[in-house]
C-alpha positions as CSV (number, residue, x, y, z in Angstrom):
1,X,0.0,0.0,0.0
2,X,2.8,2.4,0.9
3,X,4.6,1.7,-2.4
4,X,1.3,2.3,-4.3
5,X,0.8,5.6,-2.6
6,X,4.4,6.6,-3.5
7,X,3.7,5.8,-7.1
8,X,0.4,7.6,-7.1
9,X,1.9,10.7,-5.6
10,X,4.7,10.7,-8.2
11,X,2.2,10.3,-11.0
12,X,0.1,13.1,-9.6
13,X,3.1,15.4,-9.7
14,X,4.1,14.4,-13.2
15,X,0.5,14.9,-14.5
16,X,0.2,18.3,-12.8
17,X,3.5,19.5,-14.1
18,X,2.7,18.3,-17.6
19,X,-0.6,20.2,-17.6
20,X,1.1,23.3,-16.4
21,X,4.0,23.1,-18.9
22,X,1.5,22.6,-21.8
23,X,-0.8,25.4,-20.6
24,X,1.8,28.0,-19.7
25,X,5.2,26.9,-20.9
26,X,7.8,25.2,-18.7
27,X,9.9,28.3,-18.0
28,X,6.9,30.1,-16.3
29,X,6.2,27.3,-13.9
30,X,7.8,27.0,-10.4
31,X,7.9,24.0,-8.0
32,X,5.3,25.8,-5.9
33,X,3.0,26.1,-8.9
34,X,3.3,22.3,-9.3
35,X,2.6,21.7,-5.6
36,X,-0.4,24.0,-5.7
37,X,-1.7,22.2,-8.9
38,X,-1.5,18.8,-7.2
39,X,-3.4,20.3,-4.3
40,X,-2.9,17.6,-1.6
41,X,0.9,17.5,-1.2
42,X,3.6,19.6,0.5
43,X,6.8,20.9,-0.9
44,X,8.5,18.2,1.2
45,X,6.5,15.5,-0.5
46,X,7.5,17.0,-3.9
47,X,11.2,16.9,-2.9
48,X,10.7,13.3,-1.8
49,X,10.1,12.4,-5.4
50,X,12.0,15.0,-7.3
51,X,15.1,16.9,-6.2
52,X,14.9,19.7,-8.8
53,X,12.6,21.2,-11.4
54,X,14.8,19.6,-14.0
55,X,14.1,16.2,-12.6
56,X,10.4,16.6,-13.0
57,X,10.9,18.1,-16.5
58,X,12.8,14.9,-17.4
59,X,9.9,12.8,-16.0
60,X,7.3,14.8,-17.9
61,X,9.3,14.5,-21.1
62,X,9.3,10.7,-20.8
63,X,5.6,10.8,-20.0
64,X,4.8,12.8,-23.1
65,X,6.6,10.5,-25.4
66,X,5.3,7.3,-23.7
67,X,1.8,8.5,-24.2
68,X,2.2,9.3,-27.9
69,X,-0.2,7.4,-30.2
70,X,1.1,4.2,-31.5
71,X,1.8,4.6,-35.2
72,X,3.4,1.2,-35.8
73,X,0.1,-0.6,-36.4
74,X,-0.5,1.7,-39.4
75,X,2.8,0.8,-41.2
76,X,1.7,-2.7,-42.0
77,X,-1.8,-1.8,-43.1
78,X,-1.9,-3.6,-46.5
79,X,-5.0,-2.0,-48.1
80,X,-3.1,0.8,-49.6
81,X,0.3,1.3,-51.2
82,X,3.2,2.5,-49.1
83,X,2.9,6.2,-50.0
84,X,-0.7,6.2,-48.8
85,X,0.4,4.4,-45.6
86,X,3.0,7.1,-45.1
87,X,0.4,9.8,-45.4
88,X,-1.8,7.9,-42.9
89,X,1.0,7.7,-40.4
90,X,1.8,11.4,-40.7
91,X,-1.9,12.3,-40.4
92,X,-2.3,10.1,-37.4
93,X,0.7,11.5,-35.6
94,X,-0.3,15.1,-36.3
95,X,-4.0,14.9,-35.4
96,X,-4.4,12.1,-32.8
97,X,-4.0,13.4,-29.2
98,X,-1.8,11.9,-26.6
99,X,-2.7,12.1,-22.9
100,X,-1.8,15.8,-22.9
101,X,-2.8,16.9,-26.4
102,X,-1.8,16.7,-30.0
103,X,2.0,16.2,-30.2
104,X,2.4,19.0,-32.8
105,X,0.8,21.5,-30.4
106,X,3.1,20.4,-27.5
107,X,6.4,20.8,-29.2
108,X,6.3,24.6,-29.2
109,X,5.3,24.8,-25.5
110,X,7.7,22.3,-23.9
111,X,10.9,23.6,-25.4
112,X,13.2,22.4,-22.6
113,X,16.6,21.0,-23.5
114,X,15.4,17.7,-22.3
115,X,12.4,17.7,-24.5
116,X,14.3,18.9,-27.6
117,X,17.0,16.2,-27.1
118,X,14.3,13.6,-26.6
119,X,12.5,14.8,-29.7
120,X,15.8,14.5,-31.7
121,X,16.7,11.0,-30.4
122,X,13.1,9.9,-30.8
123,X,13.2,11.0,-34.4
124,X,16.5,9.2,-35.0
125,X,15.6,6.0,-33.2
126,X,11.9,5.7,-33.8
127,X,10.6,8.0,-36.6
128,X,13.4,7.7,-39.1
129,X,13.5,3.9,-39.2
130,X,9.7,3.8,-39.7
131,X,9.9,6.3,-42.5
132,X,12.8,4.4,-44.1
133,X,10.8,1.2,-44.0
134,X,7.9,2.9,-45.7
135,X,10.1,4.4,-48.3
136,X,11.7,1.0,-49.1
137,X,8.2,-0.5,-49.4
138,X,7.2,2.4,-51.6
139,X,10.2,1.9,-53.9
140,X,9.2,-1.8,-54.2
141,X,5.5,-1.1,-55.0
142,X,6.4,1.9,-57.3
143,X,4.4,4.5,-55.2
144,X,7.8,6.2,-54.5
145,X,11.1,6.5,-56.2
146,X,13.6,7.5,-53.6
147,X,17.3,6.9,-54.3
148,X,18.6,7.3,-50.7
149,X,15.9,5.9,-48.3
150,X,17.9,6.2,-45.1
151,X,19.1,9.8,-45.7
152,X,15.6,10.9,-47.0
153,X,14.0,9.4,-43.9
154,X,16.3,11.2,-41.5
155,X,15.7,14.5,-43.3
156,X,11.9,14.1,-43.3
157,X,11.9,13.2,-39.6
158,X,13.8,16.4,-38.8
159,X,11.4,18.5,-40.9
160,X,8.3,17.0,-39.4
161,X,9.5,16.8,-35.8
162,X,11.2,20.2,-35.6
163,X,10.8,22.6,-38.5
164,X,7.0,22.2,-38.8
165,X,6.2,22.3,-35.1
166,X,8.8,23.9,-32.8
167,X,7.9,27.5,-33.6
168,X,4.4,27.0,-35.0
169,X,2.9,29.5,-32.6
170,X,5.4,32.2,-33.7
171,X,4.5,32.0,-37.4
172,X,1.7,33.7,-39.3
173,X,-0.6,31.5,-41.2
174,X,1.0,32.6,-44.5
175,X,4.5,31.8,-43.2
176,X,3.3,28.3,-42.1
177,X,1.7,27.7,-45.4
178,X,5.0,28.6,-47.1
179,X,6.7,26.0,-44.9
180,X,4.2,23.4,-46.0
181,X,4.8,24.4,-49.6
182,X,8.6,24.0,-49.2
183,X,8.1,20.6,-47.5
184,X,6.0,19.6,-50.5
185,X,8.8,20.7,-52.9
186,X,11.5,18.9,-50.8
187,X,9.5,15.7,-50.6
188,X,8.7,15.7,-54.3
189,X,12.4,16.3,-55.1
190,X,13.3,13.3,-52.9
191,X,11.0,11.1,-54.9
192,X,7.9,10.9,-52.8
193,X,4.8,13.0,-53.2
194,X,3.7,12.6,-49.6
195,X,2.2,16.1,-49.0
196,X,-1.0,15.9,-51.0
197,X,-4.0,18.3,-50.7
198,X,-5.5,16.2,-47.9
199,X,-2.4,16.2,-45.7
200,X,-1.7,19.8,-46.5
201,X,-5.2,20.6,-45.2
202,X,-4.5,18.6,-42.0
203,X,-1.3,20.5,-41.4
204,X,-3.1,23.8,-41.7
205,X,-5.8,22.5,-39.4
206,X,-3.1,21.8,-36.8
207,X,-1.8,25.3,-37.2
208,X,-5.2,26.8,-36.7
209,X,-5.8,24.7,-33.6
210,X,-2.5,25.7,-32.0
211,X,-3.1,29.4,-32.8
212,X,-6.8,29.6,-32.2
213,X,-6.4,32.0,-29.2
214,X,-4.0,34.4,-30.9
């Protein structure tokens, strides 16, 4: 029972911190803010679980990524060609919420060094291999024609994980549309026409959702 209470308190702290980071940005949140958000713990209880704010930031970062929607099931969906499956994966990752919100809307709010490093390593270890696998399948079924699948996958993971999301709230709608257009040009030049009109519309919907209160 004691161990369960320990775990429950730790999870309450992580959930409260995640909500605050997403709502207000991590740099504006203090340990006391987190304690107050939990409501039924003391600062001493907080420090029993986390020694510093950076420790809770690291825990929140892990929580955000662990609660990301599972895209793997879409990769092996055989009713469409690989290019369509790639679009489906991108659409799913952009528009399906995790426990704390749509991932694309979280990136610009939780810009801690820990989060950015995790975003990079996640792209390298998780997103890039999935994209590479889809590209190789697309080369085989003739829906894509990509000479360098691994390099193309790494480039696309960086573009989608960083360039399209990190500063999304700082761009005008026209500026974001221009980025989508450039992404379309880049992907076409790589040999895969992944950004069709439907995915483009979804990207702009994400932009509008993130910036609806501007």
